[in-house]
C-alpha positions in Angstrom: 203.2 85.5 5.3 205.5 87.7 6.9 209.0 86.7 8.7 208.6 89.8 10.7 208.8 88.8 14.4 207.7 91.3 17.3 210.5 91.9 19.8 210.4 90.1 23.0 209.0 92.0 26.1 211.4 92.6 28.6 210.2 91.9 32.2 211.3 93.6 35.3 211.1 91.7 38.4 211.2 93.7 41.9 212.3 92.1 45.0 209.1 91.8 47.4 211.3 93.5 50.3 213.6 95.9 48.6 216.6 97.7 50.3 215.7 101.1 51.4 217.4 104.1 49.3 217.8 107.0 51.4 215.9 110.1 50.1 217.5 113.4 49.8 214.8 116.1 49.3 216.1 118.9 47.4 215.6 122.5 49.1 212.7 124.5 47.4 210.8 127.7 47.7 207.5 128.9 46.4 203.9 129.7 47.3 203.2 126.2 48.7 206.4 125.9 50.8 205.9 129.3 52.2 202.6 128.0 53.7 204.2 124.6 55.0 206.4 127.0 57.1 203.3 129.2 58.2 201.9 126.1 59.4 204.9 124.7 60.9 205.5 127.9 62.9 201.8 128.1 64.0 201.9 124.6 65.3 205.0 124.5 67.1 204.2 128.0 68.8 201.0 126.4 69.9 202.6 123.2 71.1 205.9 124.7 72.6 204.1 127.9 74.1 200.7 126.7 75.4 202.1 124.8 78.3 203.8 128.2 79.5 200.9 130.2 79.3 199.5 131.2 83.0 195.7 131.0 83.5 193.9 131.6 86.8 197.0 130.8 88.6 198.2 127.7 86.6 199.0 126.7 83.1 196.4 127.1 80.6 196.4 123.7 79.3 196.9 120.8 81.9 196.0 117.0 81.9 196.8 116.3 85.5 196.4 112.4 85.5 197.2 112.3 89.4 194.2 114.5 90.2 192.3 113.1 87.4 191.5 116.7 86.1 192.2 118.3 82.8 192.4 122.0 82.5 191.7 123.5 79.3 191.8 127.4 79.9 188.2 128.2 81.9 187.1 124.4 81.7 187.8 122.2 84.5 187.1 118.7 83.1 186.7 115.4 85.4 186.6 111.9 84.6 182.7 112.1 84.4 183.2 114.2 81.5 184.7 111.5 79.2 181.9 112.1 77.0 183.7 115.0 75.6 186.9 113.1 74.8 184.6 110.8 72.7 183.1 113.6 71.0 186.4 115.3 70.2 187.5 111.8 68.6 184.6 111.7 66.6 184.8 115.3 65.4 188.6 114.6 64.4 187.6 111.7 62.5 184.6 113.5 60.6 186.9 116.5 60.0 189.4 114.3 58.6 187.0 112.6 56.2 185.6 116.3 55.2 189.1 117.7 54.4 190.4 115.1 52.9 187.3 114.5 50.4 187.9 118.2 49.6 191.4 118.2 49.4 193.2 115.0 49.8 196.1 114.7 52.1 196.2 118.4 53.4 196.7 117.2 56.6 199.6 115.1 56.0 201.3 117.8 53.6 201.2 120.8 56.3 200.1 120.0 60.0 200.9 116.3 60.6 203.8 116.1 63.2 205.7 113.6 61.3 205.6 116.1 58.3 206.4 119.3 60.5 209.3 117.6 62.6 210.9 115.8 59.6 210.9 119.5 57.8 212.5 120.8 60.6 215.3 118.3 60.9 215.8 118.5 57.0 216.4 122.4 57.8 219.1 121.7 60.3 220.8 119.3 58.2 220.6 121.5 55.1 221.7 124.4 57.3 224.9 122.2 58.5 225.5 119.8 55.5 224.6 121.9 52.6 221.8 121.0 49.8 221.0 117.7 48.2 224.3 117.3 46.2 226.5 118.3 49.0 224.7 115.9 51.5 224.6 112.9 48.9 228.3 113.6 48.4 229.2 113.7 52.2 227.5 110.5 52.8 229.3 108.6 50.2 232.6 109.8 51.1 234.7 108.4 53.7 235.1 109.5 57.1 237.5 112.4 57.9 237.5 115.4 60.4 234.9 117.5 58.7 232.5 115.0 58.0 232.7 113.9 61.8 232.2 117.7 62.8 229.3 118.2 60.7 227.5 114.7 61.7 228.3 115.6 65.2 226.7 118.9 65.2 223.6 117.8 63.2 222.8 114.9 65.4 223.6 117.1 68.6 221.1 119.6 67.2 218.5 116.9 66.6 219.1 115.6 69.9 218.5 119.0 71.6 215.4 119.6 69.6 214.1 116.0 70.4 214.7 116.5 74.1 213.1 120.0 74.2 209.8 118.2 72.4 209.9 115.4 75.1 210.2 117.6 77.7 207.1 119.9 76.4 205.2 117.1 76.0 205.5 115.7 79.4 204.7 119.4 80.5 201.1 119.0 79.4 200.9 116.2 82.2 203.0 117.5 85.1 202.9 121.3 85.5 205.8 122.8 83.5 207.6 124.8 86.1 207.8 121.8 88.4 209.0 119.8 85.6 211.6 122.4 84.8 212.6 122.7 88.3 212.7 118.7 88.6 215.4 118.8 85.6 217.3 121.3 87.1 217.6 119.8 90.6 217.8 116.1 88.9 214.7 115.3 91.0 212.2 113.8 88.3 210.3 110.7 88.9 210.7 107.7 87.2 207.8 108.2 84.9 208.4 111.7 84.1 212.0 110.5 83.0 210.8 107.7 81.2 208.3 109.7 79.0 210.6 112.4 78.3 213.4 109.9 77.0 210.7 107.8 75.1 209.0 110.7 73.2 212.4 112.3 72.6 213.7 109.2 71.2 210.4 108.6 69.2 210.9 112.2 67.6 214.7 111.7 66.9 214.1 108.5 65.1 210.9 109.4 63.2 211.8 112.7 62.0 215.9 112.2 61.7 215.9 108.2 60.5 212.5 107.0 59.6 210.9 110.1 57.6 209.1 108.9 54.6 209.0 105.4 55.6 206.4 106.3 58.3 204.3 107.9 55.9 204.5 104.9 53.6 204.6 101.9 55.8 203.4 102.9 59.2 200.7 105.5 59.1 197.3 103.9 58.8 195.9 107.0 57.3 198.1 106.6 54.1 196.8 103.0 53.8 192.9 104.2 53.7 193.0 107.5 52.4 192.1 106.5 48.8 188.6 105.2 50.2 187.9 108.7 51.1 188.9 110.2 47.6 186.4 110.6 44.4 187.1 112.1 41.0 186.5 115.6 42.3 189.1 115.4 45.2 191.9 118.0 44.9 195.1 116.3 44.5 198.5 117.1 43.4 198.7 116.1 39.9 200.5 116.1 36.6 199.0 117.2 33.6 200.0 114.4 31.3 198.1 115.7 28.4 200.1 119.0 28.3 203.5 117.5 29.6 204.0 114.4 27.4 206.0 113.4 25.5 209.0 114.3 27.8 212.4 115.7 26.6 215.2 118.1 26.9 215.3 121.1 24.5 216.5 124.5 24.4 214.7 127.6 25.7 214.1 128.8 22.1 212.9 125.8 21.0 209.2 125.0 19.9 208.2 121.9 21.8 205.5 121.1 19.2 207.8 121.3 16.4 209.8 118.5 18.2 206.8 116.5 19.1 207.3 117.3 22.8 205.1 118.6 25.6 206.2 121.2 28.1 207.9 118.6 30.5 211.8 119.2 29.9 212.2 115.9 32.2 214.7 117.7 34.4 213.5 115.5 37.5 213.5 118.3 39.7 210.1 117.4 40.8 211.5 114.1 42.0 214.3 115.7 43.8 212.3 118.0 45.9 209.7 115.3 46.9 210.1 114.4 50.6 208.9 110.7 49.9 211.2 110.4 46.5 208.0 109.4 44.2 207.8 110.7 40.6 204.3 112.4 40.4 204.4 112.0 36.7 203.5 108.4 37.5 200.1 109.4 38.7 198.6 109.2 42.0 200.4 107.1 44.7 200.0 106.1 48.2 203.3 107.7 49.0 202.2 111.2 48.0 201.5 113.6 51.2 200.1 116.4 49.2 203.0 118.7 50.2 203.1 120.5 46.7 206.9 120.7 46.8 206.6 119.4 43.3 204.4 122.2 42.2 206.6 125.0 43.2 209.7 123.3 41.9 208.2 122.7 38.5 206.6 126.6 38.4 210.1 127.6 38.8 211.2 125.6 35.7 208.1 126.8 33.8 209.0 130.3 34.6 212.6 129.8 33.1 211.2 128.0 30.1 208.9 131.1 29.7 205.9 128.4 29.6 202.6 128.8 31.6 202.6 127.3 35.2 200.5 124.6 36.1 202.1 121.6 34.5 201.7 120.0 38.0 199.1 121.7 40.2 196.4 121.1 42.5 193.5 119.6 40.5 191.2 116.7 40.2 190.7 113.7 38.2 187.6 115.0 36.3 189.2 118.3 35.8 192.3 116.8 33.9 190.1 114.6 32.1 187.9 117.2 31.1 190.2 120.3 30.9 187.9 122.0 33.6 188.7 125.5 34.6 189.3 126.6 37.9 185.9 128.0 38.3 184.7 124.7 37.5 186.6 122.8 39.8 185.7 125.1 42.5 182.0 124.4 41.6 182.2 120.9 42.4 183.8 121.3 45.9 180.2 121.5 47.1 179.0 118.0 46.2 176.6 115.8 47.9 179.2 113.9 49.7 181.1 117.1 51.2 177.7 118.4 52.1 176.9 115.5 54.1 180.3 115.4 55.8 180.1 119.0 56.6 176.5 119.0 57.8 177.3 116.4 60.3 180.6 118.0 61.3 179.5 121.6 61.8 176.1 120.2 63.7 178.1 118.1 66.1 180.9 120.9 66.6 178.0 123.2 67.4 176.3 121.0 69.7 179.5 120.4 71.5 180.1 124.0 71.8 176.6 124.5 73.0 177.0 121.7 75.7 180.1 123.4 77.0 178.9 126.8 76.9 175.9 125.7 79.0 177.6 123.4 81.0 176.9 123.4 84.9 180.2 123.3 86.8 178.7 121.1 89.5 178.5 117.3 89.4 176.4 115.3 92.0 176.3 111.8 92.8 173.7 110.7 95.2 173.1 107.3 97.1 170.7 106.1 99.6 172.0 104.2 102.7 171.4 100.8 101.6 172.0 99.2 105.0 169.0 101.0 106.5 165.8 101.0 104.1 164.4 103.7 106.5 163.6 104.1 110.3 161.0 105.6 112.9 162.6 108.1 115.3 161.6 110.4 118.2 158.0 111.7 117.6 157.2 109.1 114.9 159.2 110.8 112.4 160.3 108.6 109.3 164.1 109.2 108.4 166.3 108.2 105.6 170.1 108.7 105.3 171.8 109.7 102.1 175.4 110.2 101.0 176.0 112.7 98.5 179.3 113.4 96.3 179.5 116.9 95.2 182.3 117.8 92.5 182.8 121.8 92.2 184.1 122.1 88.2 184.6 125.7 88.8 188.0 127.1 90.0 186.7 128.9 93.2 185.1 128.0 96.2 181.0 127.5 96.1 178.5 127.0 98.8 175.5 125.1 97.8 172.2 124.7 99.7 170.3 121.4 99.7 166.6 121.1 99.7 164.2 118.1 99.5 160.9 117.7 97.7 158.2 115.4 96.7 156.4 114.5 100.0 154.5 116.7 102.5 156.7 118.2 105.4 160.0 116.4 103.9 162.9 118.2 105.1 166.7 117.8 105.2 167.9 117.7 108.9 171.3 119.5 108.0 170.4 122.9 106.9 174.0 124.4 106.9 175.3 125.2 103.8 178.0 122.8 101.8 181.2 124.4 101.0 183.2 122.8 98.5 186.8 124.4 97.1 187.2 125.1 93.7 188.2 122.2 91.3 187.8 119.7 94.4 185.1 117.5 95.6 183.2 116.8 99.1 181.1 114.2 100.5 178.4 114.8 103.0 176.2 112.3 104.7 172.6 113.9 105.6 169.3 112.6 106.9 166.1 113.4 105.4 162.7 113.4 107.3 159.0 113.1 107.1 156.2 113.8 109.6 154.5 110.5 110.5 151.2 109.3 108.8 152.4 111.6 105.8 152.3 108.7 103.3 151.9 104.9 103.1 154.5 102.4 103.4 156.8 101.5 100.5 159.2 103.5 98.3 158.3 107.1 97.0 160.1 109.3 94.7 161.6 112.3 95.9 164.2 114.8 94.3 167.1 116.9 95.9 167.8 120.2 94.5 171.3 121.6 95.0 172.0 125.0 94.4 175.0 127.2 94.4 174.0 130.0 96.9 175.9 132.9 95.0 174.8 131.7 91.4 171.4 130.2 91.3 171.7 129.4 87.9 174.1 126.6 89.1 171.3 124.2 90.0 171.3 120.3 89.9 168.4 118.1 90.6 168.8 114.8 91.9 165.9 111.9 91.9 166.0 109.5 94.7 163.5 107.2 96.6 162.2 107.7 100.2 161.7 104.5 102.0 158.8 104.1 104.4 158.8 101.3 106.8 
């Protein structure tokens, strides 16, 4: 019997609540980084510019809570259109499921506001304090005039960007020109001031300090993203078969002769990661799919004259089966994706059709409940009604009112009803029928309200006519 004993295993114990270590992402260039900046520019041009775009004598997009009207280009939405808000939320969820199933966390890596503003803040930080090594050295050193100057400049720029962001956000709820005048004249309302400061502080704190912690601990999407993944979902992946074993070597060395893979263990993929993870450890909750590690690794592979793609967008099945790019692409249109896409695009088309054929007139009709019906002069039977009209267009419209359903029924007020654009109007009117027309009781009738300038704008409302 051998006296040889196996070496004792070393058990590493990590505390449940570990002190946060600040992440210093290294600057990187490459295809995916350029795409990230393209999306950053597009989203911010839309966000900062759309509220300044004039449209029909107002700003193009305005959520006027005081007037209870939402303006979206030519659309004027009222509280009665809340169904569209529900549909937008459903479409957003379906779109998230669809794109996540196909390509993982592309939303997080390229267009999420947290990612975009963190990238903007990091850009400011790098321009003022330098790249990763310089920032780390500056933070670890003592305070002096240079450090105070750089930190003051950085936080001043951060605060200015945050305040502009908060101002723009509130500008979608208060007309932006009025809001700007209020800022210049120091005459903002309490709520406007609160929301500008609140949203500015949120931007400053999240993008300047919390950064990756928002993605790791706060964002609910990060916690349930893996439910939407499957083995054919595109993810940022390290090719372990090709890369292992890791190790440094000279450029002229042949890795196979030294028992090494293509990974030179430089750690640059970790240094450029905005959440500070090592992608070589496999798919992790903290990975936001930004592909910074792909750009960084490709640059190292170029320097070593190795093929690109040691870290790449791929799938679990593709890595396991060594699938080609064409084979990966064919697996995109799998049943799960087709179901999500069918539901998403069907609902999107139905919503577009509904908005396109939407009649810009809303009518709320009520019969005067204090009086069921009465007999007036000449034996006529009369009922009173109250009608509330909402003109959802942005120009004044005149509407005619006609009653049908009983012989000889007519509305006593024959004049046209004028309703200004994007406004409402209430009218009280009487409806009469000749004596002996019908039996006592409630009888169904209908009212037809038509735009005199555009007969296609017609609403029919049902009601009951009471005969005593």
